[in-house]
LOTI-891733 format. One record per residue: residue number from 1; y, x, z of N, C-alpha, C in turn. Coordinates in steps of 0.2 Angstrom, whole numbers, plus 5000, padded with zeros to 4 digits. Layout:
// LOTI-891733
> resi,nv,nu,nw,cav,cau,caw,cv,cu,cw
> NUM,Y,X,Z,Y,X,Z,Y,X,Z;
...
***
This chain:
// LOTI-891733
> resi,nv,nu,nw,cav,cau,caw,cv,cu,cw
> 1,5749,5460,5757,5745,5456,5752,5738,5457,5753;
> 2,5736,5463,5753,5729,5464,5755,5726,5461,5760;
> 3,5730,5461,5766,5727,5459,5772,5727,5451,5771;
> 4,5732,5448,5769,5730,5441,5768,5725,5439,5763;
> 5,5724,5442,5758,5718,5441,5754,5711,5441,5757;
> 6,5711,5447,5761,5705,5448,5765,5704,5442,5770;
> 7,5709,5440,5775,5709,5435,5780,5707,5428,5776;
> 8,5709,5426,5771,5708,5420,5768,5700,5420,5766;
> 9,5699,5425,5762,5692,5425,5759,5687,5425,5765;
> 10,5687,5429,5770,5683,5429,5774,5682,5424,5780;
> 11,5688,5421,5780,5688,5414,5784,5684,5409,5780;
> 12,5683,5408,5775,5679,5405,5771,5672,5406,5772;
> 13,5672,5412,5772,5664,5416,5771,5661,5415,5778;
> 14,5665,5415,5784,5663,5414,5790,5661,5408,5792;
> 15,5665,5403,5789,5665,5396,5791,5659,5393,5788;
> 16,5657,5396,5782,5651,5394,5780,5645,5395,5784;
> 17,5645,5400,5787,5639,5401,5792,5638,5397,5798;
> 18,5645,5394,5799,5644,5389,5805,5639,5383,5805;
> 19,5637,5381,5797,5632,5376,5797,5626,5378,5800;
> 20,5625,5385,5801,5618,5387,5805,5619,5386,5812;
> 21,5625,5386,5814,5626,5385,5822,5627,5378,5824;
> 22,5632,5374,5820,5633,5367,5823,5630,5363,5817;
> 23,5626,5358,5819,5623,5353,5815,5628,5349,5811;
> 24,5629,5348,5805,5634,5343,5802,5635,5337,5804;
> 25,5629,5334,5806,5629,5327,5809,5633,5326,5815;
> 26,5634,5332,5819,5638,5332,5826,5644,5334,5824;
> 27,5649,5329,5823,5656,5331,5821,5661,5331,5826;
> 28,5660,5331,5833,5663,5331,5838,5668,5337,5838;
> 29,5665,5343,5837,5669,5349,5837,5673,5349,5831;
> 30,5671,5346,5824,5675,5346,5819,5682,5342,5819;
> 31,5680,5337,5823,5686,5332,5824,5692,5335,5828;
> 32,5690,5340,5832,5694,5343,5837,5698,5348,5834;
> 33,5694,5352,5829,5696,5358,5826,5701,5355,5820;
> 34,5700,5349,5817,5704,5346,5813,5711,5344,5817;
> 35,5710,5340,5822,5717,5338,5825,5721,5344,5827;
> 36,5718,5350,5829,5722,5356,5830,5725,5359,5824;
> 37,5721,5359,5818,5724,5362,5812,5729,5357,5808;
> 38,5728,5351,5810,5732,5346,5806,5739,5347,5810;
> 39,5740,5347,5816,5746,5347,5820,5750,5354,5819;
> 40,5746,5360,5818,5748,5366,5816,5751,5366,5809;
> 41,5747,5363,5804,5750,5362,5798,5756,5358,5796;
> 42,5756,5352,5800,5762,5348,5799,5768,5352,5803;
> 43,5767,5355,5808,5772,5358,5811,5776,5364,5808;
> 44,5772,5368,5804,5774,5373,5799,5777,5371,5794;
> 45,5775,5365,5792,5778,5362,5785,5785,5360,5787;
> 46,5786,5358,5793,5794,5355,5795,5798,5361,5797;
> 47,5795,5365,5800,5799,5370,5804,5800,5378,5798;
> 48,5794,5377,5794,5795,5384,5789,5796,5383,5782;
> 49,5791,5379,5780,5791,5378,5772,5797,5374,5769;
> 50,5798,5368,5773,5804,5364,5770,5810,5367,5771;
> 51,5812,5370,5777,5818,5374,5777,5819,5380,5771;
> 52,5813,5384,5771,5813,5390,5767,5814,5387,5759;
> 53,5812,5382,5758,5812,5380,5751,5818,5377,5749;
> 54,5822,5373,5754,5828,5370,5753,5833,5375,5754;
> 55,5833,5381,5757,5838,5386,5758,5837,5391,5752;
> 56,5831,5393,5749,5830,5397,5744,5829,5394,5736;
> 57,5829,5387,5737,5827,5384,5731,5833,5385,5725;
> 58,5830,5386,5719,5834,5385,5713,5837,5380,5711;
> 59,5835,5374,5713,5838,5368,5712,5842,5366,5718;
> 60,5845,5360,5718,5848,5357,5724,5843,5354,5728;
> 61,5845,5351,5735,5840,5348,5739,5837,5342,5736;
> 62,5839,5338,5732,5836,5332,5730,5831,5334,5724;
> 63,5832,5340,5721,5827,5343,5716,5821,5345,5720;
> 64,5822,5348,5726,5816,5350,5729,5812,5345,5732;
> 65,5816,5339,5733,5812,5333,5736,5807,5330,5731;
> 66,5809,5331,5724,5804,5328,5720,5798,5333,5719;
> 67,5798,5339,5720,5793,5344,5721,5788,5343,5727;
> 68,5791,5341,5733,5788,5339,5738,5784,5332,5737;
> 69,5787,5328,5734,5784,5321,5732,5778,5322,5728;
> 70,5780,5327,5722,5774,5329,5718,5768,5332,5721;
> 71,5769,5336,5726,5764,5339,5729,5760,5334,5735;
> 72,5764,5329,5737,5761,5324,5741,5756,5320,5736;
> 73,5758,5318,5731,5753,5312,5727,5749,5317,5722;
> 74,5750,5324,5722,5745,5328,5718,5739,5328,5723;
> 75,5740,5330,5729,5735,5329,5735,5730,5322,5734;
> 76,5733,5317,5732,5730,5311,5733,5726,5310,5727;
> 77,5729,5314,5722,5724,5314,5716,5718,5318,5716;
> 78,5719,5324,5720,5714,5329,5721,5708,5327,5724;
> 79,5710,5322,5730,5705,5319,5735,5701,5314,5732;
> 80,5703,5311,5726,5700,5307,5722,5693,5311,5719;
> 81,5693,5318,5718,5687,5322,5716,5684,5326,5721;
> 82,5688,5326,5727,5686,5331,5733,5682,5326,5739;
> 83,5684,5320,5738,5682,5315,5743,5684,5318,5750;
> 84,5690,5320,5751,5692,5322,5758,5689,5327,5761;
> 85,5686,5332,5757,5683,5337,5761,5689,5342,5763;
> 86,5694,5342,5760,5700,5346,5764,5701,5344,5771;
> 87,5700,5338,5773,5701,5336,5779,5695,5335,5783;
> 88,5689,5337,5781,5683,5338,5785,5679,5332,5783;
> 89,5680,5328,5779,5675,5323,5777,5668,5327,5774;
> 90,5663,5324,5777,5656,5327,5774,5652,5321,5771;
> 91,5652,5321,5765,5647,5317,5761,5642,5320,5759;
> 92,5635,5317,5760,5629,5320,5757,5627,5318,5751;
> 93,5623,5313,5751,5620,5311,5743,5623,5306,5740;
> 94,5630,5304,5744,5633,5298,5741,5636,5299,5734;
> 95,5637,5305,5731,5640,5306,5726,5637,5310,5720;
> 96,5630,5308,5719,5626,5313,5714,5619,5314,5717;
> 97,5615,5316,5712,5608,5316,5714,5607,5324,5717;
> 98,5602,5324,5721,5600,5331,5725,5599,5335,5719;
> 99,5602,5341,5720,5601,5348,5715,5607,5348,5710;
> 100,5611,5343,5710,5617,5342,5705,5622,5346,5709;
> 101,5626,5348,5704,5632,5352,5706,5639,5347,5706;
> 102,5642,5347,5712,5649,5343,5712,5655,5347,5709;
> 103,5655,5348,5702,5659,5352,5699,5667,5350,5700;
> 104,5668,5343,5700,5674,5341,5701,5677,5342,5708;
> 105,5672,5342,5713,5673,5343,5720,5676,5350,5721;
> 106,5672,5355,5718,5673,5362,5718,5680,5364,5714;
> 107,5681,5361,5708,5687,5361,5705,5693,5359,5708;
> 108,5693,5353,5711,5699,5351,5715,5701,5356,5721;
> 109,5695,5358,5724,5696,5362,5730,5699,5369,5728;
> 110,5698,5371,5722,5700,5377,5720,5707,5377,5719;
> 111,5709,5372,5715,5717,5370,5714,5721,5370,5720;
> 112,5717,5367,5726,5721,5366,5732,5722,5372,5735;
> 113,5717,5377,5736,5717,5383,5739,5721,5388,5734;
> 114,5721,5387,5728,5726,5392,5725,5733,5390,5726;
> 115,5735,5384,5726,5742,5382,5728,5744,5385,5735;
> 116,5739,5385,5739,5740,5386,5746,5742,5395,5746;
> 117,5737,5398,5743,5738,5405,5743,5745,5407,5739;
> 118,5747,5403,5734,5753,5405,5730,5759,5406,5733;
> 119,5760,5403,5739,5765,5403,5743,5766,5409,5748;
> 120,5760,5412,5749,5761,5418,5753,5763,5424,5750;
> 121,5769,5424,5748,5773,5431,5745,5775,5435,5750;
> 122,5775,5441,5748,5777,5447,5754,5784,5445,5756;
> 123,5785,5446,5762,5792,5444,5765,5798,5448,5762;
> 124,5797,5454,5760,5802,5459,5758,5805,5456,5751;
> 125,5800,5453,5748,5803,5449,5741,5806,5443,5741;
> 126,5804,5439,5746,5808,5433,5746,5811,5429,5753;
> 127,5810,5433,5759,5812,5430,5765,5817,5435,5769;
> 128,5818,5441,5766,5822,5447,5769,5828,5444,5771;
> 129,5830,5444,5778,5837,5442,5779,5837,5435,5782;
> 130,5833,5431,5780,5833,5424,5782,5831,5422,5789;
> 131,5832,5416,5791,5831,5415,5798,5825,5416,5801;
> 132,5819,5415,5797,5813,5416,5799,5809,5423,5799;
> 133,5813,5427,5795,5811,5434,5794,5803,5435,5792;
> 134,5802,5441,5793,5794,5443,5791,5789,5438,5794;
> 135,5790,5436,5800,5785,5432,5804,5783,5426,5801;
> 136,5787,5423,5797,5785,5416,5793,5779,5418,5788;
> 137,5779,5423,5786,5773,5424,5781,5766,5423,5785;
> 138,5766,5427,5792,5759,5427,5796,5759,5420,5798;
> 139,5763,5416,5800,5763,5410,5803,5760,5405,5798;
> 140,5762,5406,5792,5760,5400,5787,5753,5404,5785;
> 141,5751,5410,5785,5744,5412,5783,5739,5410,5789;
> 142,5742,5410,5795,5737,5408,5800,5736,5400,5799;
> 143,5741,5397,5797,5740,5389,5795,5735,5388,5790;
> 144,5735,5391,5785,5731,5391,5779,5723,5392,5781;
> 145,5724,5398,5786,5716,5400,5787,5713,5395,5792;
> 146,5717,5392,5796,5715,5388,5801,5712,5381,5797;
> 147,5717,5380,5792,5714,5374,5788,5708,5375,5785;
> 148,5707,5381,5782,5701,5383,5778,5694,5382,5782;
> 149,5695,5383,5790,5689,5383,5793,5684,5376,5793;
> 150,5688,5371,5795,5684,5364,5794,5683,5362,5787;
> 151,5688,5364,5782,5686,5363,5775,5680,5367,5772;
> 152,5679,5372,5774,5674,5377,5771,5668,5374,5774;
> 153,5667,5372,5781,5661,5369,5785,5659,5363,5780;
> 154,5664,5358,5780,5662,5352,5776,5659,5354,5769;
> 155,5663,5359,5766,5661,5360,5758,5654,5362,5759;
> 156,5652,5367,5763,5646,5370,5764,5640,5365,5765;
> 157,5641,5360,5770,5637,5354,5771,5636,5351,5765;
> 158,5641,5349,5762,5640,5345,5755,5635,5349,5751;
> 159,5637,5355,5749,5632,5360,5745,5626,5360,5747;
> 160,5624,5361,5754,5618,5362,5755,5613,5355,5756;
> 161,5618,5350,5756,5614,5343,5754,5612,5342,5748;
> 162,5616,5345,5744,5614,5344,5736,5610,5349,5734;
> 163,5610,5355,5736,5606,5360,5733,5599,5362,5737;
> 164,5601,5361,5744,5595,5362,5748,5593,5369,5749;
> 165,5598,5373,5748,5596,5380,5748,5603,5384,5750;
> 166,5601,5388,5755,5608,5391,5758,5611,5396,5753;
> 167,5607,5401,5751,5610,5405,5746,5613,5403,5741;
> 168,5610,5398,5737,5614,5395,5731,5620,5391,5733;
> 169,5620,5388,5739,5625,5384,5742,5632,5389,5743;
> 170,5629,5395,5746,5635,5400,5747,5638,5403,5741;
> 171,5634,5404,5736,5637,5407,5730,5641,5402,5727;
> 172,5640,5395,5727,5644,5391,5723,5651,5390,5728;
> 173,5650,5391,5736,5656,5391,5739,5661,5396,5739;
> 174,5659,5402,5736,5663,5408,5734,5670,5405,5729;
> 175,5667,5400,5725,5674,5397,5721,5679,5395,5725;
> 176,5678,5391,5730,5683,5390,5735,5686,5396,5739;
> 177,5681,5400,5740,5684,5407,5743,5689,5410,5740;
> 178,5688,5411,5733,5693,5416,5729,5699,5411,5727;
> 179,5700,5405,5729,5705,5401,5727,5712,5404,5730;
> 180,5713,5404,5736,5718,5407,5739,5720,5414,5737;
> 181,5715,5418,5738,5716,5426,5736,5719,5426,5729;
> 182,5716,5422,5724,5719,5422,5717,5727,5419,5717;
> 183,5728,5415,5722,5735,5413,5721,5739,5417,5725;
> 184,5738,5421,5730,5741,5427,5732,5742,5432,5727;
> 185,5738,5433,5723,5738,5438,5718,5743,5436,5712;
> 186,5743,5429,5711,5746,5427,5705,5754,5427,5708;
> 187,5756,5426,5714,5763,5425,5717,5766,5432,5717;
> 188,5762,5436,5720,5764,5443,5722,5764,5448,5716;
> 189,5760,5447,5711,5760,5452,5706,5762,5448,5698;
> 190,5760,5442,5697,5762,5439,5691,5770,5437,5692;
> 191,5772,5435,5697,5779,5433,5699,5783,5437,5702;
> 192,5781,5443,5703,5785,5448,5706,5792,5450,5703;
> 193,5793,5448,5697,5800,5449,5694,5804,5444,5695;
> 194,5801,5438,5697,5805,5432,5698,5812,5433,5703;
> 195,5815,5430,5703,5821,5431,5707,5819,5427,5715;
> 196,5822,5428,5721,5820,5425,5726,5821,5418,5726;
> 197,5825,5415,5722,5826,5407,5722,5824,5405,5715;
> 198,5819,5409,5712,5816,5406,5706,5813,5399,5706;
> 199,5813,5397,5700,5811,5390,5699,5803,5389,5701;
> 200,5799,5394,5698,5792,5393,5700,5790,5393,5707;
> 201,5794,5398,5710,5792,5399,5718,5794,5392,5721;
> 202,5800,5390,5720,5802,5384,5722,5798,5377,5721;
> 203,5795,5378,5715,5790,5373,5713,5784,5373,5718;
> 204,5781,5379,5717,5775,5380,5721,5775,5378,5729;
> 205,5781,5380,5732,5782,5379,5739,5783,5372,5740;
> 206,5786,5369,5736,5788,5362,5737,5781,5358,5735;
> 207,5776,5360,5731,5770,5356,5730,5766,5357,5736;
> 208,5766,5364,5739,5761,5365,5745,5764,5361,5750;
> 209,5771,5360,5752,5774,5357,5757,5771,5349,5757;
> 210,5771,5347,5750,5769,5339,5750,5762,5340,5751;
> 211,5758,5344,5749,5751,5344,5751,5749,5344,5758;
> 212,5753,5349,5761,5752,5348,5768,5753,5343,5772;
> 213,5759,5340,5770,5761,5333,5774,5756,5328,5773;
> 214,5753,5328,5766,5747,5323,5765,5741,5325,5770;
> 215,5739,5330,5768,5733,5333,5774,5734,5332,5781;
> 216,5739,5335,5783,5739,5335,5790,5741,5327,5793;
> 217,5745,5323,5789,5745,5317,5793,5739,5313,5791;
> 218,5735,5314,5786,5729,5311,5786,5724,5313,5791;
> 219,5724,5319,5792,5720,5321,5798,5721,5318,5804;
> 220,5728,5318,5806,5730,5315,5812,5729,5308,5814;
> 221,5729,5304,5807,5728,5297,5808,5720,5297,5808;
> 222,5716,5300,5805,5709,5299,5804,5706,5301,5810;
> 223,5707,5305,5814,5705,5308,5820,5706,5303,5826;
> 224,5710,5298,5824,5710,5293,5830,5709,5285,5827;
> 225,5702,5284,5825,5700,5278,5824,5702,5272,5827;
> 226,5705,5267,5824,5707,5261,5828,5712,5262,5834;
> 227,5715,5268,5833,5720,5271,5837,5718,5271,5845;
> 228,5713,5273,5846,5710,5274,5852,5712,5279,5855;
> 229,5714,5280,5862,5715,5286,5866,5709,5291,5866;
> 230,5712,5296,5864,5706,5302,5864,5710,5309,5867;
> 231,5707,5310,5873,5710,5316,5877,5709,5322,5874;
> 232,5704,5324,5871,5702,5330,5868,5706,5330,5862;
> 233,5706,5326,5858,5710,5326,5851,5718,5327,5853;
> 234,5721,5324,5859,5728,5325,5861,5729,5331,5863;
> 235,5725,5335,5866,5725,5342,5869,5725,5346,5863;
> 236,5720,5345,5858,5721,5350,5853,5727,5349,5848;
> 237,5729,5342,5847,5735,5341,5844,5742,5344,5847;
> 238,5742,5344,5853,5747,5348,5857,5747,5355,5857;
> 239,5741,5358,5857,5740,5365,5857,5741,5368,5849;
> 240,5740,5364,5845,5743,5366,5838,5750,5366,5837;
> 241,5753,5360,5840,5760,5360,5839,5764,5366,5843;
> 242,5761,5366,5849,5763,5372,5853,5763,5380,5850;
> 243,5756,5380,5848,5756,5387,5844,5760,5387,5839;
> 244,5762,5383,5834,5767,5383,5829,5773,5385,5830;
> 245,5775,5381,5835,5782,5382,5838,5784,5389,5841;
> 246,5778,5391,5845,5779,5397,5847,5779,5403,5844;
> 247,5775,5402,5838,5774,5407,5834,5781,5408,5829;
> 248,5786,5403,5829,5792,5403,5826,5798,5408,5829;
> 249,5794,5410,5836,5799,5414,5839,5796,5421,5840;
> 250,5791,5422,5837,5788,5429,5838,5789,5433,5833;
***
């Protein structure tokens, strides 16, 4: 649990400093990173999250499907406030005056990050003896971390454009940085007494699976405007797909 908390917190912190290296207006590397993370997220949702929640769920498979649908459309609602920062959209002065704080954006990203962290439950509690074993935890952890890199970069770019001060922007970014660690704490401590097929964990995993399906498919479609062939995007997508599949056997 401690390792996961540190990994996700410092992934966001590290990604915030990327704005000092890569100018936000040059989005070529960001699109490639998004294609890679989108393919990885989509793959682990299909081969890890959905099988796990269907096998361990406290309700029948049809009930789990409702949670997945809820997560998909919840993400749609969250993006009304985040303006797509989760999948690398960078908006500067379009949504408020300079110096103002985008509290709705930060709040929606916090909820999104909290849900992602909430499914990272220690394997000995929930997955012991199941097909994916202990490795599933780290495969999903890597997926969340990879997803946070472009999201944190985009958020930091937005905050800098509003506040025009790196220190102030970084302090507000920490709201996003603590979202997933708090989600991990919630599931591993608050829900530690719940049965492996408990309703709350089933609901959280279904919601996140729906979230991931929405985000990953949006990323993969948006990184190919007008369906033009893009060699770099194709390579990044195949690499993300391959890494997720290979990780399933580690």
